[in-house]
N, C-alpha and C positions, 0 to 999 in steps of 0.2 A: 504494500500500500504506500509506503514511504517513497519507493522508487517511482511509482505512478505520479504522485504529487510533485516530486522533484522534477520528473520529466515534463510534466505539464507546466510547471513554473519556468523551466528553461525555455521551452517552446514559446510560451507567452512572451517572455523577455526578448527572445530573438525576433519574433514577429513585430513587437512594439518598436524595437530599434530599427528594423528594416522599414517599417511604415514611417517613422520619423524622418529618416533620410530621404525617402521618396517625397514626402511632403515638402521638405526644404528645397529640393531640386525643382519641384513643381512651382513653389512660390517664387524662386529665382527666375524661372522661365516666364512666369506670368508678369513679373515686374519688368523683365527685359522687353517683353512684348508691349507693355504699356509705354515704356520709354521710346521704343522704336516708333510707335504710333504717334506719340507726342512730337518727336523730331520730324516725322513725315508731315504732320499738320503745320509745324513751324515753317518747314521748307516750302510747303504749298501756300503758305500765308493765308490759312483758313482755319483759325482756331479761336477758342474762347477760354478765358480764365474767370471763374466766379470765386471771389474771395471767401474762404471759410475762416480765416484768421486775419486780423489787421492790427496795426500798431496805432494806438491812440496818440494824441498830441503830447501826453505826459510820458510816453515811452512804454506804457504797459500794453500787453497783448490782449485782445478781445476776440471772442468768437463771433462769427457772422453766419446768418442763414438767409440773407437777403438776395433773392434771385434777380432783383432789379439793379444790383451793383455788379458790374462786370467790365472786362476789357475784351474786345473782340477784334480780330483782323479779318475782314471780309471784302472781297472784290477791290483790293487795293486801298481800302479805307480802314482806319483804326477808329473804333467807337469806344469811348470812355464814358461810363454812366454810373452815377451814384456818388454820394459824398465820400464814401470810403476810397473810391478810385480817383475821382476827379476834383473833389472838394466842392462840387455843386450837384444839384439833382437833375441836371439836364442830360440829354443824350448828346455828348460832344462828338461831332463828326470831325475827324482830323485827317489831314493828308500826311503821308509818311515820307521822310527823307533820311538818308544815311542809315539804311537798314543793313546791319552786320550780324551775321550768324557765325559763331565760332564754337569749335569743340576742343577742349583742352586735352592734355595727356591722359587724364583719368577717365575721359569719355563724357564729361559733363558738358552740356550745351548752354551757351550764353548768347542772348540776342540783345542788341543795343540798337535803338532807333530814336529818331527825333520826330515828334508829331506836332503839327501846327493846325489849329482850328480857330474859330472866331472867339471862343470862350477860354481856350487853354492852349498853351504852347509849352511843351515839356520834353524831357529826355526820359525814355522808358527803357529799363533794364529788366530782362527776364532771364532767370537762371533755372535750369532743369538738371537735377543730379541724375547721373546714370543709375538705373535700377528702379525707375518709376516715372510717373508723369506729374509729380508734384512740383509746382513752380513757385519760386520766390520772385516777387515783383517789386521794383522801386521806381516810382514815378517822381521825377524832380521837375516841377514847373518853374518857369522863369519868374513867376510871382506867386506867392503863397507858400504853403508848407509842403514838405516832402511827404508822399504817401507810400507806405510800406505794407504789403499784404502778401498772402500766399493762398494757393488753392490748386485744384487739379487743372491741368492744361488738357483740353479735349478738342477733337475735331468739332467744328461748328455744328455739323449735323447730329452729333451725339450729345450736345449740351442742352440743358434746359434753362436758358436765360430768357429774360423778358425785356425786350427793347421798348422804351416809351416812344410815343409818336412825336414828342417835342424836340426834334433835332436842332442843334445850333452849330 
């Protein structure tokens, strides 16, 4: 009886270790696929980032669940909407200049662009670390305070953002 229990215990332990390794490999493959999809969306210039965390004026981090705050790049135009992203509640339609996409030695992707619109002119920096589609964004306007936030970078067709009709 003791041998049976000992054999069952060893078999259970072996299956658990094997399952744990498989799960880790699957997680890494899934994260890599998300990263590749994010980079493809950046390259196609057709993506959306909805902030799930942002930095307040006092430097503390706050969670967000506002689908009306976003940055999107679509059809050659960057839209900045919401006070978290643009400092106002308008849908800021901006033209893009100096778009640069770089990948460092570690495989992380960084995008730098200048956007100009009627209500905002700013430098936008987007960083996506290898191994996922989570982006850190820094928007530095020519006037006003810097906006720092992070969220998932998704192809525009897969995102659930809500654009307001009051474009400026």
